[in-house]
BABA-159911 format. One record per residue: chain; x negated, y negated, z negated of N, C-alpha, C, CB in turn. Coordinates in nm, 3 decimals. Glycine has a CB too. Example, Ala and Ser with C-alpha at 12.3 -4.5 7.8 and 13.67 -1.06 7.14 Angstrom:
BEGIN
+-------+---------+---------+---------+---------+---------+---------+---------+---------+---------+---------+---------+---------+
! chain !     nxx !     nyy !     nzz !    caxx !    cayy !    cazz !     cxx !     cyy !     czz !    cbxx !    cbyy !    cbzz !
+-------+---------+---------+---------+---------+---------+---------+---------+---------+---------+---------+---------+---------+
!     A !  -1.319 !   0.569 !  -0.780 !  -1.230 !   0.450 !  -0.780 !  -1.320 !   0.330 !  -0.780 !  -1.131 !   0.447 !  -0.905 !
!     A !  -1.285 !   0.225 !  -0.708 !  -1.367 !   0.106 !  -0.714 !  -1.290 !  -0.003 !  -0.787 !  -1.408 !   0.060 !  -0.572 !
+-------+---------+---------+---------+---------+---------+---------+---------+---------+---------+---------+---------+---------+
//
This chain:
BEGIN
+-------+---------+---------+---------+---------+---------+---------+---------+---------+---------+---------+---------+---------+
! chain !     nxx !     nyy !     nzz !    caxx !    cayy !    cazz !     cxx !     cyy !     czz !    cbxx !    cbyy !    cbzz !
+-------+---------+---------+---------+---------+---------+---------+---------+---------+---------+---------+---------+---------+
!     A !   0.467 !  -0.721 !   1.441 !   0.468 !  -0.600 !   1.459 !   0.552 !  -0.504 !   1.385 !   0.361 !  -0.573 !   1.452 !
!     A !   0.627 !  -0.428 !   1.444 !   0.706 !  -0.367 !   1.337 !   0.645 !  -0.174 !   1.332 !   0.903 !  -0.397 !   1.389 !
!     A !   0.642 !  -0.179 !   1.182 !   0.551 !  -0.073 !   1.121 !   0.656 !   0.037 !   1.074 !   0.453 !  -0.135 !   0.989 !
!     A !   0.662 !   0.156 !   1.144 !   0.727 !   0.260 !   1.123 !   0.673 !   0.331 !   0.992 !   0.723 !   0.339 !   1.243 !
!     A !   0.782 !   0.337 !   0.843 !   0.768 !   0.404 !   0.779 !   0.682 !   0.539 !   0.775 !   0.855 !   0.402 !   0.767 !
!     A !   0.762 !   0.619 !   0.810 !   0.686 !   0.744 !   0.829 !   0.559 !   0.753 !   0.909 !   0.768 !   0.831 !   0.885 !
!     A !   0.546 !   0.699 !   0.979 !   0.370 !   0.654 !   1.038 !   0.263 !   0.638 !   0.946 !   0.357 !   0.507 !   1.109 !
!     A !   0.360 !   0.531 !   0.891 !   0.253 !   0.474 !   0.783 !   0.209 !   0.563 !   0.660 !   0.312 !   0.344 !   0.719 !
!     A !   0.374 !   0.630 !   0.627 !   0.305 !   0.716 !   0.539 !   0.209 !   0.844 !   0.575 !   0.402 !   0.759 !   0.466 !
!     A !   0.218 !   0.873 !   0.686 !   0.141 !   1.017 !   0.703 !   0.004 !   0.957 !   0.687 !   0.165 !   1.110 !   0.862 !
!     A !  -0.022 !   0.849 !   0.767 !  -0.142 !   0.786 !   0.754 !  -0.195 !   0.782 !   0.603 !  -0.127 !   0.651 !   0.811 !
!     A !  -0.126 !   0.739 !   0.524 !  -0.172 !   0.718 !   0.357 !  -0.202 !   0.884 !   0.294 !  -0.013 !   0.629 !   0.249 !
!     A !  -0.110 !   0.977 !   0.348 !  -0.165 !   1.080 !   0.301 !  -0.264 !   1.130 !   0.325 !  -0.115 !   1.147 !   0.304 !
!     A !  -0.342 !   1.116 !   0.459 !  -0.484 !   1.128 !   0.518 !  -0.581 !   1.041 !   0.394 !  -0.491 !   1.047 !   0.698 !
!     A !  -0.534 !   0.944 !   0.325 !  -0.649 !   0.873 !   0.259 !  -0.675 !   0.939 !   0.091 !  -0.605 !   0.694 !   0.257 !
!     A !  -0.597 !   1.061 !   0.071 !  -0.535 !   1.106 !  -0.065 !  -0.704 !   1.164 !  -0.101 !  -0.373 !   1.247 !  -0.056 !
!     A !  -0.731 !   1.100 !  -0.222 !  -0.871 !   1.078 !  -0.290 !  -0.997 !   0.978 !  -0.254 !  -0.927 !   1.200 !  -0.282 !
!     A !  -0.981 !   0.925 !  -0.135 !  -1.044 !   0.804 !  -0.154 !  -1.046 !   0.705 !  -0.188 !  -1.065 !   0.777 !  -0.111 !
!     A !  -1.148 !   0.629 !  -0.237 !  -1.190 !   0.538 !  -0.321 !  -1.126 !   0.404 !  -0.231 !  -1.361 !   0.549 !  -0.351 !
!     A !  -1.033 !   0.336 !  -0.271 !  -1.004 !   0.219 !  -0.180 !  -0.977 !   0.087 !  -0.264 !  -0.875 !   0.252 !  -0.087 !
!     A !  -1.047 !  -0.018 !  -0.226 !  -1.065 !  -0.124 !  -0.314 !  -0.920 !  -0.199 !  -0.311 !  -1.195 !  -0.218 !  -0.269 !
!     A !  -0.874 !  -0.276 !  -0.381 !  -0.728 !  -0.357 !  -0.394 !  -0.741 !  -0.448 !  -0.271 !  -0.703 !  -0.458 !  -0.552 !
!     A !  -0.669 !  -0.500 !  -0.227 !  -0.646 !  -0.633 !  -0.162 !  -0.706 !  -0.725 !  -0.178 !  -0.555 !  -0.680 !  -0.176 !
!     A !  -0.726 !  -0.787 !  -0.323 !  -0.819 !  -0.880 !  -0.362 !  -0.972 !  -0.867 !  -0.390 !  -0.770 !  -0.921 !  -0.460 !
!     A !  -0.988 !  -0.708 !  -0.369 !  -1.121 !  -0.664 !  -0.400 !  -1.162 !  -0.654 !  -0.530 !  -1.206 !  -0.738 !  -0.344 !
!     A !  -1.088 !  -0.711 !  -0.638 !  -1.128 !  -0.669 !  -0.782 !  -1.095 !  -0.562 !  -0.863 !  -1.097 !  -0.750 !  -0.852 !
!     A !  -1.073 !  -0.462 !  -0.811 !  -1.051 !  -0.318 !  -0.863 !  -1.036 !  -0.234 !  -0.735 !  -0.914 !  -0.303 !  -0.963 !
!     A !  -1.055 !  -0.101 !  -0.742 !  -1.024 !  -0.002 !  -0.686 !  -0.916 !   0.116 !  -0.734 !  -1.132 !   0.036 !  -0.669 !
!     A !  -0.851 !   0.201 !  -0.659 !  -0.773 !   0.297 !  -0.668 !  -0.776 !   0.408 !  -0.575 !  -0.669 !   0.250 !  -0.670 !
!     A !  -0.690 !   0.514 !  -0.592 !  -0.723 !   0.628 !  -0.515 !  -0.569 !   0.649 !  -0.464 !  -0.800 !   0.759 !  -0.604 !
!     A !  -0.538 !   0.708 !  -0.364 !  -0.405 !   0.769 !  -0.315 !  -0.392 !   0.929 !  -0.358 !  -0.396 !   0.753 !  -0.144 !
!     A !  -0.331 !   0.968 !  -0.501 !  -0.307 !   1.066 !  -0.551 !  -0.190 !   1.168 !  -0.423 !  -0.253 !   1.014 !  -0.701 !
!     A !  -0.105 !   1.098 !  -0.372 !   0.010 !   1.171 !  -0.320 !   0.097 !   1.049 !  -0.238 !   0.101 !   1.250 !  -0.453 !
!     A !   0.138 !   1.109 !  -0.098 !   0.216 !   1.008 !  -0.069 !   0.346 !   1.080 !   0.029 !   0.120 !   0.889 !   0.004 !
!     A !   0.464 !   1.067 !  -0.004 !   0.542 !   1.126 !   0.095 !   0.673 !   1.016 !   0.111 !   0.585 !   1.288 !   0.047 !
!     A !   0.801 !   1.103 !   0.157 !   0.891 !   1.005 !   0.187 !   0.947 !   0.922 !   0.099 !   0.977 !   1.049 !   0.240 !
!     A !   0.968 !   0.975 !  -0.038 !   1.019 !   0.873 !  -0.166 !   0.900 !   0.798 !  -0.224 !   1.092 !   0.962 !  -0.300 !
!     A !   0.778 !   0.800 !  -0.244 !   0.714 !   0.708 !  -0.293 !   0.520 !   0.725 !  -0.264 !   0.770 !   0.713 !  -0.448 !
!     A !   0.421 !   0.639 !  -0.271 !   0.318 !   0.681 !  -0.279 !   0.252 !   0.645 !  -0.412 !   0.260 !   0.647 !  -0.173 !
!     A !   0.154 !   0.756 !  -0.506 !   0.124 !   0.733 !  -0.617 !  -0.028 !   0.710 !  -0.569 !   0.168 !   0.839 !  -0.724 !
!     A !  -0.071 !   0.610 !  -0.718 !  -0.221 !   0.614 !  -0.703 !  -0.262 !   0.623 !  -0.832 !  -0.288 !   0.496 !  -0.632 !
!     A !  -0.390 !   0.683 !  -0.835 !  -0.470 !   0.686 !  -0.972 !  -0.524 !   0.514 !  -0.944 !  -0.623 !   0.836 !  -0.986 !
!     A !  -0.526 !   0.456 !  -1.064 !  -0.604 !   0.325 !  -1.080 !  -0.753 !   0.375 !  -1.157 !  -0.505 !   0.202 !  -1.183 !
!     A !  -0.825 !   0.280 !  -1.118 !  -0.983 !   0.290 !  -1.190 !  -0.986 !   0.304 !  -1.305 !  -1.073 !   0.183 !  -1.182 !
!     A !  -0.882 !   0.265 !  -1.382 !  -0.874 !   0.305 !  -1.531 !  -0.832 !   0.437 !  -1.572 !  -0.786 !   0.221 !  -1.596 !
!     A !  -0.777 !   0.508 !  -1.428 !  -0.738 !   0.650 !  -1.430 !  -0.573 !   0.669 !  -1.482 !  -0.848 !   0.731 !  -1.535 !
!     A !  -0.527 !   0.552 !  -1.516 !  -0.401 !   0.542 !  -1.503 !  -0.280 !   0.592 !  -1.355 !  -0.407 !   0.409 !  -1.532 !
!     A !  -0.210 !   0.661 !  -1.377 !  -0.112 !   0.687 !  -1.247 !   0.016 !   0.590 !  -1.221 !  -0.048 !   0.837 !  -1.261 !
!     A !   0.001 !   0.511 !  -1.117 !   0.107 !   0.441 !  -1.053 !   0.180 !   0.436 !  -0.976 !   0.099 !   0.383 !  -1.031 !
!     A !   0.294 !   0.468 !  -0.964 !   0.345 !   0.465 !  -0.821 !   0.450 !   0.349 !  -0.733 !   0.412 !   0.587 !  -0.821 !
!     A !   0.451 !   0.337 !  -0.600 !   0.536 !   0.256 !  -0.558 !   0.666 !   0.313 !  -0.472 !   0.459 !   0.169 !  -0.490 !
!     A !   0.776 !   0.286 !  -0.498 !   0.884 !   0.357 !  -0.429 !   0.906 !   0.315 !  -0.295 !   1.004 !   0.345 !  -0.497 !
!     A !   0.988 !   0.399 !  -0.225 !   0.994 !   0.371 !  -0.066 !   1.068 !   0.235 !  -0.068 !   1.083 !   0.498 !   0.032 !
!     A !   1.191 !   0.214 !  -0.156 !   1.253 !   0.061 !  -0.147 !   1.170 !  -0.006 !  -0.106 !   1.301 !  -0.009 !  -0.262 !
!     A !   1.046 !  -0.028 !  -0.216 !   0.960 !  -0.126 !  -0.234 !   0.848 !  -0.159 !  -0.130 !   0.909 !  -0.099 !  -0.348 !
!     A !   0.817 !  -0.064 !  -0.089 !   0.706 !  -0.031 !   0.007 !   0.782 !  -0.082 !   0.167 !   0.660 !   0.161 !  -0.007 !
!     A !   0.916 !  -0.056 !   0.162 !   0.990 !  -0.092 !   0.308 !   1.007 !  -0.247 !   0.309 !   1.155 !  -0.014 !   0.329 !
!     A !   1.029 !  -0.312 !   0.195 !   1.043 !  -0.478 !   0.149 !   0.904 !  -0.530 !   0.189 !   1.075 !  -0.511 !  -0.037 !
!     A !   0.808 !  -0.473 !   0.128 !   0.662 !  -0.536 !   0.182 !   0.618 !  -0.501 !   0.306 !   0.545 !  -0.499 !   0.099 !
!     A !   0.663 !  -0.410 !   0.416 !   0.616 !  -0.376 !   0.536 !   0.712 !  -0.490 !   0.599 !   0.630 !  -0.212 !   0.583 !
!     A !   0.846 !  -0.520 !   0.556 !   0.954 !  -0.607 !   0.642 !   0.906 !  -0.751 !   0.615 !   1.126 !  -0.586 !   0.591 !
!     A !   0.812 !  -0.763 !   0.516 !   0.768 !  -0.920 !   0.474 !   0.638 !  -0.927 !   0.547 !   0.745 !  -0.956 !   0.294 !
!     A !   0.563 !  -0.832 !   0.545 !   0.437 !  -0.840 !   0.647 !   0.484 !  -0.861 !   0.782 !   0.345 !  -0.706 !   0.648 !
!     A !   0.565 !  -0.792 !   0.841 !   0.608 !  -0.814 !   0.955 !   0.645 !  -0.944 !   1.006 !   0.692 !  -0.746 !   0.964 !
!     A !   0.723 !  -1.014 !   0.907 !   0.745 !  -1.163 !   0.905 !   0.611 !  -1.265 !   0.928 !   0.809 !  -1.193 !   0.763 !
!     A !   0.536 !  -1.224 !   0.808 !   0.452 !  -1.339 !   0.753 !   0.290 !  -1.270 !   0.793 !   0.488 !  -1.370 !   0.558 !
!     A !   0.265 !  -1.186 !   0.819 !   0.110 !  -1.151 !   0.864 !   0.059 !  -1.151 !   0.745 !   0.025 !  -1.253 !   0.963 !
!     A !   0.061 !  -1.175 !   0.628 !   0.027 !  -1.201 !   0.494 !  -0.030 !  -1.096 !   0.459 !   0.126 !  -1.234 !   0.408 !
!     A !  -0.176 !  -1.119 !   0.387 !  -0.224 !  -1.004 !   0.321 !  -0.263 !  -1.065 !   0.164 !  -0.360 !  -0.935 !   0.411 !
!     A !  -0.160 !  -1.215 !   0.136 !  -0.208 !  -1.258 !   0.023 !  -0.091 !  -1.207 !  -0.112 !  -0.230 !  -1.424 !   0.047 !
!     A !  -0.134 !  -1.154 !  -0.194 !  -0.027 !  -1.085 !  -0.287 !   0.072 !  -1.189 !  -0.352 !  -0.101 !  -1.004 !  -0.408 !
!     A !   0.083 !  -1.328 !  -0.342 !   0.153 !  -1.420 !  -0.391 !   0.276 !  -1.418 !  -0.288 !   0.071 !  -1.550 !  -0.408 !
!     A !   0.266 !  -1.369 !  -0.172 !   0.379 !  -1.407 !  -0.082 !   0.448 !  -1.298 !  -0.127 !   0.359 !  -1.422 !   0.080 !
!     A !   0.410 !  -1.216 !  -0.186 !   0.498 !  -1.050 !  -0.201 !   0.573 !  -1.065 !  -0.334 !   0.378 !  -0.886 !  -0.219 !
!     A !   0.511 !  -1.161 !  -0.436 !   0.579 !  -1.142 !  -0.575 !   0.719 !  -1.142 !  -0.588 !   0.540 !  -1.239 !  -0.664 !
!     A !   0.818 !  -1.207 !  -0.503 !   0.968 !  -1.163 !  -0.477 !   0.997 !  -1.014 !  -0.480 !   1.013 !  -1.211 !  -0.337 !
!     A !   0.895 !  -0.927 !  -0.421 !   0.914 !  -0.802 !  -0.385 !   0.884 !  -0.714 !  -0.492 !   0.844 !  -0.773 !  -0.275 !
!     A !   0.728 !  -0.725 !  -0.532 !   0.664 !  -0.649 !  -0.651 !   0.530 !  -0.715 !  -0.697 !   0.634 !  -0.493 !  -0.611 !
!     A !   0.543 !  -0.697 !  -0.817 !   0.390 !  -0.748 !  -0.837 !   0.263 !  -0.662 !  -0.819 !   0.376 !  -0.792 !  -0.973 !
!     A !   0.292 !  -0.533 !  -0.786 !   0.178 !  -0.463 !  -0.706 !   0.149 !  -0.438 !  -0.581 !   0.168 !  -0.368 !  -0.733 !
!     A !   0.159 !  -0.555 !  -0.529 !   0.140 !  -0.553 !  -0.357 !   0.026 !  -0.510 !  -0.348 !   0.147 !  -0.688 !  -0.267 !
!     A !  -0.082 !  -0.539 !  -0.421 !  -0.229 !  -0.529 !  -0.398 !  -0.278 !  -0.388 !  -0.348 !  -0.301 !  -0.563 !  -0.532 !
!     A !  -0.195 !  -0.314 !  -0.378 !  -0.243 !  -0.159 !  -0.324 !  -0.190 !  -0.160 !  -0.185 !  -0.174 !  -0.014 !  -0.416 !
!     A !  -0.034 !  -0.153 !  -0.210 !   0.026 !  -0.124 !  -0.066 !  -0.032 !  -0.224 !   0.070 !   0.198 !  -0.149 !  -0.083 !
!     A !  -0.070 !  -0.337 !   0.019 !  -0.140 !  -0.430 !   0.109 !  -0.286 !  -0.400 !   0.131 !  -0.128 !  -0.566 !   0.058 !
!     A !  -0.365 !  -0.324 !   0.088 !  -0.486 !  -0.255 !   0.094 !  -0.436 !  -0.125 !   0.218 !  -0.537 !  -0.197 !  -0.080 !
!     A !  -0.322 !  -0.055 !   0.148 !  -0.343 !   0.063 !   0.275 !  -0.284 !   0.017 !   0.406 !  -0.263 !   0.214 !   0.242 !
!     A !  -0.209 !  -0.080 !   0.398 !  -0.212 !  -0.183 !   0.498 !  -0.290 !  -0.226 !   0.621 !  -0.219 !  -0.263 !   0.442 !
!     A !  -0.394 !  -0.281 !   0.544 !  -0.470 !  -0.355 !   0.618 !  -0.593 !  -0.180 !   0.663 !  -0.541 !  -0.525 !   0.506 !
!     A !  -0.584 !  -0.101 !   0.576 !  -0.659 !  -0.002 !   0.659 !  -0.564 !   0.104 !   0.780 !  -0.735 !   0.095 !   0.539 !
!     A !  -0.458 !   0.073 !   0.746 !  -0.384 !   0.134 !   0.843 !  -0.380 !   0.025 !   1.000 !  -0.226 !   0.163 !   0.765 !
!     A !  -0.376 !  -0.090 !   0.985 !  -0.401 !  -0.198 !   1.067 !  -0.536 !  -0.196 !   1.145 !  -0.393 !  -0.312 !   0.987 !
!     A !  -0.596 !  -0.133 !   1.071 !  -0.763 !  -0.132 !   1.146 !  -0.798 !   0.013 !   1.169 !  -0.902 !  -0.203 !   1.034 !
!     A !  -0.724 !   0.092 !   1.167 !  -0.743 !   0.235 !   1.182 !  -0.774 !   0.218 !   1.355 !  -0.593 !   0.342 !   1.123 !
!     A !  -0.867 !   0.348 !   1.367 !  -0.913 !   0.330 !   1.532 !  -0.796 !   0.414 !   1.614 !  -1.091 !   0.408 !   1.572 !
+-------+---------+---------+---------+---------+---------+---------+---------+---------+---------+---------+---------+---------+
//
C-alpha cells in the first residue's frame, strides 16, 4: 500500500497533544507539530525529538515493502522508528 507523505503528515497534525504509546508500548510521546519538513515529538521525559522528512519517507518506503511494525527492521534507516511506526499504525487503523 502506497502511503502519501502529505496525507500521513496531515493525519499526524490532528494527533497534536494526544498521548501515544510507542510501537513497543514501553513508553509514550505526543506530537508537538507536524509539517512538510518533520514531525516533532515530546517524549515521556519531556525532551523534544524530531524525525526529518527524509527519514519518515524511508520508513514509509520500507513499510510499504515489509508491512512490518518491528523496529529492528528499520535500524538501517533510524534508531527511533518506534515513534513513526506508532503513528503509522494509528494511520492504518483510522476510520
